C-alpha positions as CSV (number, residue, x, y, z in Angstrom):
1,M,-128.4,30.2,5.4
2,A,-129.7,32.8,7.9
3,P,-131.1,36.1,6.5
4,G,-128.3,38.5,5.7
5,T,-125.8,35.8,5.0
6,A,-125.0,34.0,1.8
7,Q,-122.3,32.1,-0.1
8,G,-120.7,33.2,-3.4
9,V,-118.8,31.0,-5.8
10,A,-116.6,31.8,-8.7
11,I,-113.9,30.2,-10.9
12,H,-111.1,31.5,-13.0
13,E,-108.7,29.8,-15.5
14,E,-105.4,31.3,-16.6
15,Y,-101.7,30.5,-16.9
16,K,-102.5,26.8,-17.4
17,S,-104.1,26.8,-13.9
18,A,-107.6,27.0,-12.5
19,V,-108.9,28.2,-9.2
20,A,-112.3,28.3,-7.5
21,Y,-113.3,30.3,-4.4
22,L,-116.3,29.9,-2.0
23,V,-117.0,32.9,0.2
24,D,-119.4,32.9,3.2
25,L,-120.5,36.5,3.9
26,D,-122.5,38.1,6.6
27,V,-124.0,41.6,5.9
28,T,-126.1,41.9,9.1
29,G,-123.5,44.2,10.9
30,P,-122.4,47.7,10.1
31,E,-119.8,46.3,7.6
32,P,-119.9,43.1,5.6
33,K,-117.8,40.3,7.2
34,A,-116.4,37.3,5.4
35,T,-116.9,34.4,7.8
36,R,-115.2,31.7,5.7
37,I,-113.2,31.6,2.5
38,V,-112.2,28.3,0.8
39,A,-110.0,28.2,-2.3
40,A,-109.2,25.2,-4.5
41,A,-106.6,25.4,-7.2
42,D,-105.2,23.1,-9.9
43,V,-101.8,24.4,-10.8
44,G,-100.5,21.3,-12.5
45,L,-97.3,20.2,-10.8
46,C,-97.1,22.3,-7.6
47,I,-93.4,23.2,-6.9
48,N,-94.0,25.4,-3.8
49,P,-97.3,24.6,-2.0
50,R,-96.7,27.2,0.7
51,G,-96.1,29.9,-1.9
52,V,-99.3,29.0,-3.7
53,Q,-101.2,29.0,-0.4
54,A,-99.9,32.4,0.5
55,Q,-100.7,33.8,-2.9
56,L,-104.3,32.6,-2.9
57,Q,-104.8,33.8,0.6
58,G,-103.5,37.2,-0.3
59,C,-105.7,37.3,-3.4
60,A,-108.7,36.7,-1.1
61,V,-107.8,39.6,1.1
62,D,-107.1,41.8,-1.9
63,A,-110.6,40.9,-3.3
64,L,-112.4,41.7,0.0
65,S,-110.5,45.0,0.1
66,T,-111.2,46.2,-3.4
67,V,-114.8,45.0,-3.6
68,F,-115.7,46.7,-0.3
69,F,-113.3,49.6,0.5
70,A,-110.1,50.1,-1.4
71,G,-109.5,52.3,-4.4
72,N,-108.6,55.8,-5.3
73,H,-111.3,58.3,-4.8
74,I,-111.4,61.7,-6.5
75,D,-112.7,64.8,-4.7
76,N,-112.9,67.9,-6.9
77,G,-110.2,66.5,-9.3
78,T,-107.8,65.6,-6.5
79,V,-107.0,62.0,-5.3
80,R,-108.3,61.7,-1.7
81,E,-105.7,59.1,-0.7
82,S,-102.2,60.4,-0.2
83,S,-100.5,57.4,1.4
84,F,-101.2,53.9,2.8
85,S,-102.3,55.6,6.1
86,D,-105.6,56.8,4.5
87,F,-106.1,54.0,1.9
88,R,-108.9,51.7,3.1
89,Y,-107.7,48.1,3.0
90,C,-109.2,45.2,5.0
91,R,-108.2,45.0,8.6
92,M,-108.0,41.8,10.6
93,R,-111.6,42.2,11.9
94,Q,-112.9,42.2,8.3
95,T,-111.3,39.0,7.3
96,P,-112.1,35.4,8.3
97,P,-110.0,33.8,10.9
98,E,-108.9,31.2,8.3
99,I,-108.7,31.1,4.6
100,S,-108.5,27.5,3.5
101,V,-106.5,26.6,0.4
102,H,-106.7,23.2,-1.3
103,I,-104.0,22.5,-3.9
104,L,-104.5,19.9,-6.6
105,S,-101.5,18.6,-8.5
106,T,-103.2,16.8,-11.4
107,S,-100.5,16.7,-14.1
108,S,-96.9,17.2,-14.8
109,H,-97.3,20.6,-16.4
110,I,-96.4,23.6,-14.4
111,G,-99.1,26.2,-14.2
112,G,-98.8,29.8,-13.0
113,V,-100.3,31.3,-9.9
114,G,-99.3,35.0,-9.9
115,E,-102.6,36.9,-9.7
116,L,-104.6,33.8,-10.7
117,G,-106.8,34.0,-7.6
118,Y,-107.9,37.6,-7.7
119,P,-110.6,37.5,-10.4
120,A,-112.3,34.5,-8.9
121,A,-112.0,35.8,-5.3
122,A,-113.4,39.2,-6.2
123,A,-116.3,37.6,-8.1
124,A,-117.1,35.2,-5.3
125,V,-117.2,38.1,-2.8
126,A,-119.4,40.2,-5.1
127,N,-121.7,37.2,-5.7
128,A,-122.0,36.5,-1.9
129,Y,-122.8,40.2,-1.3
130,A,-125.5,40.2,-4.0
131,R,-127.2,37.2,-2.5
132,A,-126.8,38.3,1.1
133,S,-128.0,41.9,0.5
134,G,-130.5,41.3,-2.3
135,T,-128.7,44.0,-4.4
136,S,-126.5,43.6,-7.5
137,P,-123.4,45.6,-7.2
138,R,-122.6,47.6,-10.4
139,S,-119.5,49.6,-9.3
140,F,-116.7,49.1,-6.8
141,P,-115.7,49.7,-4.1
142,L,-119.2,49.4,-2.5
143,F,-118.3,51.5,0.6
144,H,-116.4,54.7,0.1
């Protein structure tokens, strides 16, 4: 990959399900930009594929947000953020144009999805950032 770009990969198993994320990240601009996110999940018997897709896409955006920007910041003992208007969450320009989700139905058991994707998505983003920037993040969010 070109200098300043990298891929991060992570997996997570929970609720009798498993998910993996691959994140392509570009750190050459003023802010990191995910250029591609791909998720693959084995949820057993998938009852609602569109719901699983939406959940795993949302987890990817949550992960980008919390790794890079989102969080409560304390200034002199007071929380800086008072409402959603000043809470830094990813905007459209900071997310890839498409987040691909591949769903596997490998058995008849029904696995959970819920927040299944968030740990793997956040780890994949952090891994991509570490490789692209050459630094190992130790606290989040990276940009206050």
